[in-house]
N, C-alpha and C positions, 0 to 999 in steps of 0.2 A: 318649413314653409311648403306650400303646395300651390302649383300653378293650376288654374282652372280655365278650361276652354269651353265656351258656351256654343253649342252647335244648334243651328236651325236653318231654314231655307234662306235666311238673309245673309248667311256666311258663304262666300264663294268657296268652291272646293279647292281652288289653288291656294287660297289663304289658309284654309283648314289644314291642308297637307303640309304647307310650309311651316305652320306653327308646331305641328306634331313633330316634324323632322328637326326643327330647331331645338325643341325641348329634349329630344333624344340625343342630339349632338352634344348638348351642354349638360346632359345627365340631370335635367331638372325634373323632379317628380311632377307628373301631370295627370289630372283627372278631367275627363270629358263629361260635361253635363248637357242636358237637352232642355231648352227653354220653349215655352208654348205661347209666345207673344201673338201668334196667328190665331189663337183661340180667343183673343180679346178683340171685340168689335171696335173698340176705341183705338186700337192699333191699326187694324185693317183699313179703317176709313181714311187714314193718312192725312190728318190735319197737322197743325203746328205742334200738337202735343204728342205726335207719334213716338219720338225718341224718348220722351218721359215714360210712356207706357212700356216701351221696350226695356229700358233700364230698370223700371219698377219690377218687371217680371224677372229680369236677370238677378237683381239683388235679393229678391224674395227667395229664389231658388238657391242662391249662394249662401244666404243666411242659414237656410236649413242644412246645407252641407257643412258650413262652419260649425254649427252646433253638433252635428253627427260626428265630425272628425276631431272635435275638441280644440279648435283653434280660437284665438282671442279676437282676431280682427280680419275683416275683409278690406282689401286695398285695391285701388284701380289706378290707371295710368294717366289721369288728367294732368296737364302741365300748365305752365304760365301762359303760353300762347293761346290755349283753349279758352281763356277768359275774354278774348277779343272777338269771339264769334257767338252766334246763337246756338247754345248747347243745352237744351232742356233736360237732357239726361243727367246733368249735374244736379238739378233740383231733386231728382229721384235719389241720387247718391247721398245728398245731404239728409234726405228724409230717412234713409236707412242707416245713417251714421257710418258711411263707408270712408275709410281713410284715403287721403290723397298725398302720399309722401313726396312725389315729384313737385307738386304744387307748393307744398309746405316748404320745400327746399328752395323755391324760387327758380326752378330750372326751366329754361325755354326748350323748344324742340331742337334748335341748333346745338345747344349745350348737351342735351341728352344724346344726340347723334355723335357728338365729338367724344363724349365719355364712352359710348358704345364702340366707337372706332378704336379708341385707346385700349379698350379691353379686348380687342381682337374679335368682336362679334360680327359675323358676316352680314347681319341685318342692319348694320349701322346706317346705310344709305338707302334702305328699302323704301320705295315710293309709298306715300300715305295711301291708305285704302279704307275708307269708311264702309259701313255695311251696304249691301246691295239695295236696301230699301231707300237709302238716301238718293238714289238715282231716279226715283219716280216722282213726277210732279205732284205737289200737294193737291189733295182732292181726288186723285185717282186711286182706286182701291189697290192696296198692296197685297198681292197674292203670290203663291209659289210659282204659278205659271208666268206671271209678269217678270218676276225676278229671274226665272230661268232664261228668258229672252235676253235680259240685260247681261247676265253672266256669260251666255254664249257669245254675245256681241263683244264683250271685253276680252274674252279668250281669243276671239278672232283678231282683235287689235294687237294683242300680245304676240300672237303668231306672226303678225306682219312686222314685228320688230319695234313697236312703240312701247315706251316704258311708263310714262306718266300720262294718264288719260281718264276720262269718265264717259260712260254711255248714259245720256240723260233721256229718260223715257217720257215722251209727251203724247202718248196715244198713237195716232197714225204717224207722228213725226218723231224721229230720233235726232237728238242734238249731240254731236260728238265734240268733246272738249279734249284738246291735245296740248301738251306743254309747249310754250312758245319756242323753246329751243328745238323742238321736233317738228314744228309747223312746216318748214321748208319741204320735208318729205311728204307731208300730207297735202300740200298745195300744188299737186301735179295732176294733169289730166288722167294719167294711168292710175294713180292712187284714188282719185275721185271715182273712177269707174269701179275700182275694187270695193270701195266703201258702199257704193250704190248696190252692187251685186250682193255683197254680204248681208247688208241690213234689210234689203227687200226680201231676200230669202227668209229672213227671220220674221217677216210679216209687216214691216213698216212700209207705208206708202210713200213717205217723203224722207229723204236722208239729207241732213244739214251738217255743216262743219261750223262750229262757233268760232268766229274770227277773233274773239278775245282770248281764246285758248283755255287751257285747264286752270281752274281756280276752285279752291275749297269753298263749299257752302253756297254755290251759285243759285241753288234752288230757293234759298232764303230771301232772294231779292223781291219775291212777290208777297212776303209777309208784312203785316202791319208794323209800322215803326215802333209802336208801343210794346209789342211783343219782343222785338229785338233789343230794346232798351232794358227791359226788366229781366230778360232771359228766362221768363216764366210763362210757359205756354198755357198754364191754367189760370193765369191772372186775369185782369179786367178785359 
């Protein structure tokens, strides 16, 4: 087997470094590839199909690598819980014939974490972390410069001691999502002042704290119901 890590501006350096370190710790053979989704205008325009075009680029590059290395199959980590959200990248995976062993086994995220804990893997309770592009509101162009601002903002929250959060980019406005159990630390005048200072320094005019807290896929709330039902961004 060969683990493959796809690198691009949409992958935070903290996530990249941790993945490389984990592979090294576990003596997992790893190859780093570079994807060029930012060369695709249909990705940069950041509509509901963005994730489809990202995964289409990823699996195109991985298929070339698979053939060059003589492997039979490309597999990815989609699981049972991923079926309950809008995940257009899954359509790209199906189009490329990518295997989904965790989904085929009927494993949920909680079950995967428990199996990882039992195996002694330090990442068993690592907070979920989608790509940086998922932090940018639909319709706003995804560029390396925009993602750099998001990444620096999330690095700052991490340095402040927060563990599960998202920095949502809405142009002049930044919307901070922080896990409910961590909200008491965020809801103080001192922390509010720190948020304002940090994110205005990054170029935002308005700094907001989302009172619903962290939740996966919150950007999808603005998408048409028909897209969410079909999970097909290229559909009707």
